[in-house]
C-alpha positions as semicolon CSV with decimal commas, in nm:
position;residue;x (nm);y (nm);z (nm)
1;M;15,093;-6,513;-4,092
2;A;15,122;-6,562;-3,718
3;F;14,882;-6,274;-3,657
4;L;14,589;-6,467;-3,807
5;S;14,352;-6,623;-3,559
6;E;14,257;-6,989;-3,591
7;E;13,910;-6,878;-3,701
8;M;14,052;-6,666;-3,984
9;K;14,281;-6,950;-4,097
10;A;13,985;-7,189;-4,103
11;Q;13,786;-6,941;-4,312
12;L;14,076;-6,897;-4,557
13;M;14,106;-7,273;-4,595
14;K;13,735;-7,291;-4,671
15;V;13,763;-7,013;-4,931
16;V;14,060;-7,181;-5,102
17;G;13,916;-7,529;-5,057
18;V;14,219;-7,700;-4,903
19;S;14,299;-7,901;-4,592
20;K;14,507;-7,769;-4,301
21;D;14,819;-7,955;-4,421
22;E;14,774;-7,827;-4,776
23;F;14,721;-7,475;-4,641
24;N;15,049;-7,490;-4,447
25;V;15,233;-7,612;-4,759
26;L;15,092;-7,318;-4,953
27;L;15,203;-7,077;-4,681
28;E;15,555;-7,210;-4,688
29;K;15,574;-7,221;-5,070
30;H;15,435;-6,873;-5,126
31;S;15,556;-6,696;-4,811
32;P;15,723;-6,402;-4,999
33;E;15,402;-6,327;-5,189
34;I;15,186;-6,384;-4,880
35;S;15,394;-6,145;-4,672
36;K;15,306;-5,868;-4,917
37;C;14,935;-5,903;-4,844
38;E;14,975;-5,920;-4,466
39;E;14,925;-5,546;-4,427
40;N;14,586;-5,572;-4,599
41;L;14,481;-5,881;-4,406
42;V;14,576;-5,739;-4,068
43;R;14,336;-5,452;-4,131
44;S;14,057;-5,699;-4,199
45;S;13,812;-5,839;-3,949
46;P;13,741;-6,214;-3,921
47;F;13,405;-6,140;-4,084
48;D;13,564;-5,992;-4,397
49;I;13,681;-6,339;-4,494
50;Q;13,356;-6,508;-4,396
51;Q;13,165;-6,252;-4,602
52;I;13,337;-6,381;-4,916
53;L;13,187;-6,723;-4,848
54;F;12,840;-6,585;-4,783
55;K;12,858;-6,365;-5,092
56;N;12,952;-6,667;-5,301
57;I;12,637;-6,847;-5,178
58;I;12,416;-6,553;-5,274
59;E;12,578;-6,504;-5,615
60;T;12,541;-6,875;-5,689
61;E;12,169;-6,841;-5,624
62;G;12,157;-6,560;-5,879
63;L;12,123;-6,189;-5,809
64;N;11,841;-6,112;-6,052
65;E;11,570;-6,226;-5,812
66;L;11,730;-6,027;-5,529
67;N;11,760;-5,711;-5,739
68;E;11,391;-5,728;-5,835
69;L;11,283;-5,697;-5,472
70;K;11,175;-5,344;-5,380
71;T;11,240;-5,301;-5,008
72;I;11,546;-5,352;-4,790
73;E;11,339;-5,571;-4,559
74;D;11,246;-5,803;-4,847
75;K;11,606;-5,821;-4,963
76;V;11,730;-5,908;-4,613
77;E;11,460;-6,175;-4,579
78;W;11,560;-6,325;-4,917
79;I;11,930;-6,338;-4,822
80;Y;11,845;-6,477;-4,478
81;S;11,650;-6,768;-4,628
82;R;11,937;-6,854;-4,866
83;L;12,209;-6,833;-4,603
84;M;12,009;-7,055;-4,368
85;M;12,114;-7,341;-4,595
86;D;12,474;-7,281;-4,482
87;Q;12,583;-7,457;-4,163
88;D;12,805;-7,170;-4,048
89;F;12,519;-6,923;-4,081
90;R;12,272;-7,149;-3,898
91;N;12,522;-7,194;-3,614
92;I;12,636;-6,834;-3,624
93;R;12,796;-6,841;-3,280
94;N;13,052;-7,088;-3,410
95;L;13,190;-6,802;-3,618
96;L;13,243;-6,576;-3,316
97;P;13,614;-6,552;-3,231
98;E;13,723;-6,704;-2,904
99;R;13,839;-6,453;-2,647
100;K;14,215;-6,422;-2,661
101;E;14,415;-6,452;-2,342
102;F;14,642;-6,151;-2,297
103;K;14,695;-6,200;-1,927
104;D;15,016;-6,305;-1,757
105;S;15,012;-6,337;-1,379
106;I;15,390;-6,363;-1,350
107;K;15,442;-6,054;-1,565
108;S;15,180;-5,867;-1,361
109;K;15,362;-5,941;-1,034
110;E;15,696;-5,838;-1,185
111;L;15,551;-5,507;-1,300
112;K;15,396;-5,448;-0,957
113;E;15,736;-5,507;-0,797
114;K;15,891;-5,257;-1,036
115;G;15,621;-5,011;-0,929
116;N;15,709;-5,076;-0,564
117;H;16,076;-5,017;-0,641
118;E;16,006;-4,685;-0,815
119;F;15,778;-4,582;-0,528
120;Q;16,057;-4,645;-0,277
121;R;16,280;-4,425;-0,490
122;K;16,003;-4,160;-0,492
123;N;15,975;-4,183;-0,870
124;Y;15,599;-4,155;-0,836
125;Q;15,500;-4,114;-1,200
126;E;15,705;-4,419;-1,296
127;A;15,546;-4,611;-1,010
128;I;15,199;-4,525;-1,143
129;R;15,302;-4,636;-1,491
130;F;15,420;-4,975;-1,366
131;Y;15,110;-5,027;-1,149
132;N;14,890;-4,952;-1,451
133;Q;15,086;-5,200;-1,664
134;S;15,056;-5,450;-1,381
135;F;14,677;-5,457;-1,372
136;I;14,661;-5,455;-1,753
137;S;14,846;-5,789;-1,742
138;A;14,672;-5,916;-1,427
139;S;14,492;-6,248;-1,465
140;S;14,262;-6,209;-1,163
141;D;14,056;-5,941;-0,990
142;K;14,270;-5,984;-0,679
143;E;14,586;-5,892;-0,872
144;I;14,409;-5,588;-1,015
145;A;14,294;-5,485;-0,665
146;L;14,647;-5,509;-0,526
147;S;14,789;-5,288;-0,802
148;L;14,510;-5,033;-0,758
149;A;14,568;-5,019;-0,382
150;N;14,940;-4,967;-0,440
151;R;14,862;-4,689;-0,685
152;S;14,640;-4,526;-0,422
153;V;14,944;-4,498;-0,194
154;V;15,126;-4,309;-0,470
155;F;14,838;-4,065;-0,506
156;F;14,832;-4,019;-0,129
157;N;15,200;-3,925;-0,133
158;L;15,137;-3,689;-0,424
159;K;14,858;-3,531;-0,212
160;E;14,606;-3,617;-0,484
161;Y;14,354;-3,718;-0,221
162;S;14,043;-3,752;-0,438
163;N;14,236;-3,980;-0,675
164;C;14,357;-4,182;-0,378
165;I;14,001;-4,226;-0,254
166;Q;13,884;-4,341;-0,597
167;D;14,164;-4,600;-0,612
168;C;14,077;-4,727;-0,264
169;K;13,717;-4,772;-0,371
170;A;13,828;-4,943;-0,693
171;A;14,051;-5,181;-0,497
172;L;13,751;-5,281;-0,283
173;L;13,539;-5,319;-0,597
174;F;13,786;-5,567;-0,745
175;G;13,805;-5,773;-0,425
176;Y;14,096;-5,644;-0,220
177;P;14,201;-5,920;0,026
178;Q;13,991;-5,909;0,343
179;E;14,295;-5,921;0,570
180;L;14,420;-5,596;0,412
181;V;14,091;-5,407;0,378
182;Y;14,153;-5,207;0,695
183;K;14,444;-5,036;0,517
184;V;14,233;-4,886;0,238
185;H;13,971;-4,767;0,487
186;E;14,238;-4,600;0,698
187;R;14,393;-4,442;0,389
188;T;14,052;-4,325;0,270
189;A;13,985;-4,172;0,612
190;R;14,311;-3,977;0,604
191;C;14,227;-3,846;0,256
192;C;13,878;-3,743;0,369
193;V;14,031;-3,546;0,655
194;Q;14,251;-3,359;0,408
195;I;13,963;-3,262;0,176
196;G;13,716;-3,178;0,454
197;Q;13,493;-3,488;0,426
198;T;13,466;-3,522;0,804
199;K;13,169;-3,757;0,826
200;E;13,312;-3,991;0,565
201;A;13,644;-3,983;0,749
202;K;13,480;-4,110;1,068
203;E;13,284;-4,370;0,878
204;N;13,600;-4,512;0,726
205;I;13,784;-4,507;1,058
206;L;13,505;-4,717;1,205
207;Q;13,519;-4,949;0,904
208;A;13,895;-4,982;0,950
209;K;13,844;-5,077;1,314
210;L;13,579;-5,329;1,219
211;T;13,785;-5,497;0,944
212;L;14,101;-5,494;1,156
213;N;13,966;-5,811;1,316
214;K;14,037;-5,997;0,991
215;A;14,393;-5,868;0,957
216;K;14,684;-6,109;0,995
217;L;14,888;-5,895;1,233
218;S;15,097;-5,957;1,539
219;E;14,939;-5,842;1,864
220;E;15,190;-5,560;1,891
221;R;15,124;-5,436;1,538
222;R;14,747;-5,462;1,588
223;E;14,766;-5,245;1,901
224;T;14,971;-4,985;1,711
225;V;14,716;-4,968;1,430
226;E;14,428;-4,942;1,677
227;A;14,604;-4,658;1,857
228;D;14,665;-4,474;1,529
229;L;14,300;-4,510;1,434
230;E;14,188;-4,384;1,773
231;T;14,419;-4,083;1,747
232;L;14,283;-4,010;1,400
233;L;13,925;-4,038;1,527
234;K;13,982;-3,807;1,824
235;G;14,139;-3,549;1,595
236;L;13,822;-3,510;1,390
237;P;13,613;-3,193;1,431
238;A;13,316;-3,210;1,668
239;E;13,067;-3,206;1,380
240;A;13,144;-3,576;1,319
241;A;13,073;-3,677;1,680
242;D;12,718;-3,799;1,627
243;H;12,787;-3,977;1,299
244;T;12,714;-4,350;1,304
245;L;12,852;-4,627;1,089
246;T;12,645;-4,711;0,781
247;N;12,791;-4,895;0,483
248;G;13,140;-4,751;0,451
249;A;13,065;-4,563;0,130
250;V;13,269;-4,252;0,067
251;K;13,087;-3,958;-0,084
252;V;13,324;-3,736;-0,273
253;E;13,180;-3,444;-0,461
254;I;13,233;-3,470;-0,835
255;K;13,245;-3,134;-1,002
256;D;13,172;-3,086;-1,370
257;D;13,448;-2,852;-1,483
258;S;13,336;-2,856;-1,846
259;H;13,300;-2,509;-1,991
260;L;13,162;-2,634;-2,325
261;K;12,795;-2,549;-2,296
262;L;12,527;-2,434;-2,537
263;L;12,442;-2,067;-2,493
264;S;12,091;-2,116;-2,633
265;R;11,894;-2,413;-2,765
266;N;11,709;-2,479;-3,089
267;K;11,333;-2,523;-3,031
268;K;11,308;-2,834;-3,251
269;F;11,650;-2,980;-3,182
270;P;11,728;-2,910;-2,814
271;N;12,085;-3,040;-2,846
272;L;12,157;-2,788;-3,121
273;S;12,229;-2,418;-3,090
274;R;11,949;-2,172;-3,166
275;S;12,183;-2,011;-3,417
276;V;12,157;-2,319;-3,642
277;D;11,864;-2,449;-3,849
278;I;11,818;-2,789;-4,013
279;K;11,731;-2,764;-4,383
280;F;11,673;-3,006;-4,670
281;N;11,727;-3,010;-5,043
282;P;11,747;-3,310;-5,279
283;E;12,112;-3,250;-5,365
284;A;12,256;-3,214;-5,012
285;G;11,990;-3,397;-4,811
286;R;11,944;-3,279;-4,451
287;H;12,207;-3,032;-4,341
288;A;12,275;-2,759;-4,087
289;V;12,272;-2,390;-4,181
290;A;12,370;-2,095;-3,961
291;N;12,091;-1,838;-3,917
292;S;12,308;-1,584;-3,735
293;K;12,673;-1,507;-3,672
294;I;12,853;-1,781;-3,478
295;Q;13,151;-1,673;-3,272
296;P;13,483;-1,865;-3,288
297;G;13,479;-2,136;-3,019
298;E;13,103;-2,115;-2,969
299;V;12,940;-2,453;-2,902
300;I;12,669;-2,541;-3,154
301;L;12,600;-2,902;-3,058
302;E;12,590;-3,073;-2,720
303;E;12,457;-3,427;-2,713
304;I;12,499;-3,755;-2,527
305;P;12,561;-4,017;-2,798
306;L;12,314;-4,299;-2,846
307;T;12,608;-4,535;-2,878
308;W;12,973;-4,533;-2,975
309;T;13,261;-4,759;-3,067
310;I;13,639;-4,746;-3,041
311;N;13,908;-4,828;-3,293
312;P;14,038;-5,170;-3,176
313;N;14,393;-5,034;-3,183
314;Q;14,302;-4,762;-2,933
315;T;14,124;-4,956;-2,655
316;L;14,418;-4,936;-2,415
317;R;14,447;-4,559;-2,447
318;T;14,077;-4,470;-2,476
319;C;13,805;-4,478;-2,210
320;I;13,526;-4,705;-2,331
321;R;13,262;-4,473;-2,188
322;C;13,367;-4,109;-2,237
323;L;13,634;-4,166;-2,508
324;K;13,891;-3,954;-2,324
325;Q;14,247;-4,077;-2,288
326;T;14,270;-4,328;-2,005
327;G;14,578;-4,172;-1,842
328;K;14,718;-4,241;-1,498
329;H;14,376;-4,284;-1,329
330;M;14,264;-4,568;-1,558
331;V;14,049;-4,851;-1,420
332;P;13,999;-5,183;-1,602
333;S;13,665;-5,326;-1,703
334;K;13,553;-5,623;-1,493
335;Q;13,371;-5,770;-1,792
336;R;13,634;-5,748;-2,065
337;E;14,010;-5,774;-2,020
338;N;14,115;-5,531;-2,297
339;L;13,874;-5,246;-2,220
340;F;13,943;-4,961;-1,978
341;Y;13,785;-4,656;-1,818
342;C;13,962;-4,327;-1,754
343;S;13,855;-4,333;-1,387
344;L;13,633;-4,505;-1,134
345;V;13,379;-4,226;-1,190
346;C;13,342;-4,332;-1,554
347;Y;13,325;-4,697;-1,453
348;N;13,041;-4,626;-1,210
349;R;12,850;-4,416;-1,462
350;A;12,884;-4,695;-1,720
351;T;12,736;-4,949;-1,478
352;E;12,452;-4,713;-1,386
353;S;12,345;-4,656;-1,748
354;A;11,978;-4,739;-1,798
355;D;12,021;-4,831;-2,165
356;L;12,372;-4,958;-2,233
357;N;12,532;-5,102;-1,920
358;L;12,878;-5,178;-2,051
359;E;12,958;-5,404;-1,757
360;K;12,653;-5,628;-1,804
361;M;12,699;-5,714;-2,170
362;Q;12,700;-6,087;-2,237
363;A;13,019;-6,262;-2,345
364;D;12,874;-6,331;-2,691
365;D;12,804;-5,958;-2,736
366;H;13,174;-5,886;-2,705
367;R;13,264;-6,182;-2,925
368;L;13,029;-6,052;-3,194
369;V;13,205;-5,716;-3,181
370;D;13,534;-5,904;-3,225
371;L;13,392;-6,074;-3,535
372;F;13,348;-5,738;-3,707
373;C;13,638;-5,566;-3,536
374;S;13,883;-5,390;-3,766
375;A;14,008;-5,037;-3,810
376;N;13,803;-4,953;-4,120
377;E;13,493;-4,733;-4,133
378;S;13,245;-5,005;-4,234
379;S;13,348;-5,211;-3,932
380;A;13,284;-4,915;-3,703
381;T;12,941;-4,860;-3,861
382;T;12,852;-5,226;-3,807
383;M;12,951;-5,211;-3,440
384;L;12,757;-4,887;-3,391
385;A;12,449;-5,051;-3,541
386;F;12,487;-5,353;-3,314
387;W;12,522;-5,149;-2,993
388;A;12,229;-4,925;-3,093
389;I;12,007;-5,233;-3,124
390;R;12,154;-5,415;-2,826
391;S;12,098;-5,122;-2,591
392;Q;11,718;-5,165;-2,609
393;P;11,503;-5,472;-2,533
394;L;11,339;-5,658;-2,821
395;D;10,997;-5,538;-2,704
396;F;11,094;-5,176;-2,781
397;F;11,147;-5,255;-3,150
398;V;10,841;-5,482;-3,180
399;T;10,609;-5,232;-3,012
400;N;10,735;-4,936;-3,216
401;E;10,784;-5,110;-3,550
402;S;10,503;-4,938;-3,739
403;A;10,545;-4,600;-3,569
404;L;10,924;-4,565;-3,591
405;F;11,067;-4,810;-3,841
406;E;10,854;-4,794;-4,153
407;G;10,908;-4,563;-4,449
408;I;11,231;-4,366;-4,486
409;S;11,172;-3,989;-4,482
410;P;11,467;-3,784;-4,618
411;E;11,300;-3,473;-4,471
412;F;11,255;-3,615;-4,120
413;G;11,239;-3,334;-3,866
414;I;11,195;-3,057;-4,125
415;N;10,819;-3,007;-4,174
416;T;10,690;-3,093;-3,830
417;P;10,390;-2,981;-3,620
418;E;10,422;-2,689;-3,380
419;G;10,587;-2,799;-3,057
420;W;10,764;-3,103;-3,206
421;K;11,109;-3,177;-3,061
422;L;11,379;-3,429;-3,134
423;E;11,399;-3,572;-2,785
424;G;11,303;-3,893;-2,612
425;K;11,407;-4,246;-2,699
426;E;11,139;-4,301;-2,964
427;Q;11,220;-3,988;-3,165
428;I;11,595;-4,050;-3,141
429;Y;11,558;-4,402;-3,283
430;K;11,325;-4,278;-3,556
431;N;11,588;-4,019;-3,645
432;L;11,851;-4,294;-3,654
433;Y;11,630;-4,502;-3,885
434;N;11,603;-4,206;-4,123
435;L;11,974;-4,120;-4,130
436;V;12,045;-4,326;-4,444
437;S;11,804;-4,243;-4,725
438;H;12,019;-4,313;-5,031
439;T;12,036;-4,695;-5,043
440;D;11,870;-4,690;-5,389
441;S;12,173;-4,512;-5,530
442;L;12,436;-4,743;-5,379
443;P;12,642;-4,962;-5,616
444;E;12,511;-5,321;-5,625
445;E;12,834;-5,459;-5,477
446;T;12,828;-5,217;-5,183
447;L;12,460;-5,279;-5,117
448;L;12,513;-5,656;-5,123
449;D;12,790;-5,625;-4,862
450;I;12,562;-5,417;-4,638
451;L;12,274;-5,660;-4,681
452;I;12,488;-5,961;-4,591
453;T;12,632;-5,783;-4,288
454;S;12,282;-5,683;-4,174
455;T;12,161;-6,040;-4,217
456;V;12,448;-6,176;-4,008
457;L;12,372;-5,921;-3,735
458;L;12,007;-6,023;-3,747
459;R;12,098;-6,391;-3,716
460;S;12,333;-6,319;-3,425
461;L;12,071;-6,117;-3,240
462;S;11,806;-6,384;-3,294
């Protein structure tokens, strides 16, 4: 059971009621039987085991009193008060898994050297693969920056100039060594020349000249670099002549090549096609119905998600922001070592988000996600709920409690005043609150699991 974390082992020992030595004896004695349940356990989150303990506390108290309560809020409050008697619940952060160390500086350097070797052999795609693996294993921002800068050279040789520029910017973002910074500015300038970004080319040439003072070069080599930069500068078109140095930023136009667009919009639900209506009946609940013929391939829904989550087994291959495959342009998160973006563009957009800035989440936020992290659907729902709450300040929920979060309406958005639209933060959260309207029909066991999970989330957020 080597895959079990120390937290999960501690929880199992508490469930069974044995010491660490007794637990190890049991493992050794029953290893054949235990190995059979490993597949089930590996799909579980650390919380799945802890939930057994919390459920035992609630069931010991007796479920009759809980079942007599009418509202979800009252049920959560009842469970909260009972669990507060448990030390683990009171000190909820003690349950959060410690961040695992997946980094290996030596391995990272070895992979970077393999990338260099493949680059020398002009096996460019292999070089990119090794550089990507290198910064995945990197234990410091500097190591990541070095691998990104090396990858930028590959893109330059492949004449993928925009990708090269993005990698140069990413290398600077991760703290490329000051004595080498002139290189990425020079490389950026040469790319800008190729794609017609004349002003940015001059700006980066001037930045290269400025940072050349920090380079550890022989006098002869320094003079050669200065001469190359001067030649590059003189070769620029006249339109760049009056451009002055600002902050070294490179402006590269980002084109949206998406062809998936709504042809027309629903008056009530602007993210929905006009060819679709939202209806309600007691049997099906709220549902979408076509009101006209929809052509094959026609887009009927276009919406920026309120929040999202990723299967923990897919974080290496999936961009945390746009959910596309990471691919050869991937950029690591600065906040979390096992999360990645498909490009620097996605990284920048994530950090500019007004609601959910993925790069400014606190360490405990990520640890809480780890607590519930597994590949099953209920785990994903829990994480979605957490991010939806975490993306807004507490004041938003307090201020809007009576207006947005009281009274479930199964027909929300159906019989509305003229001019009503599902848009704006308040309406979107009210819609989210009304998504689940069938809790009364849930089996008691399922409802109890949801209530305990909600209570743990509430305690963590408090």
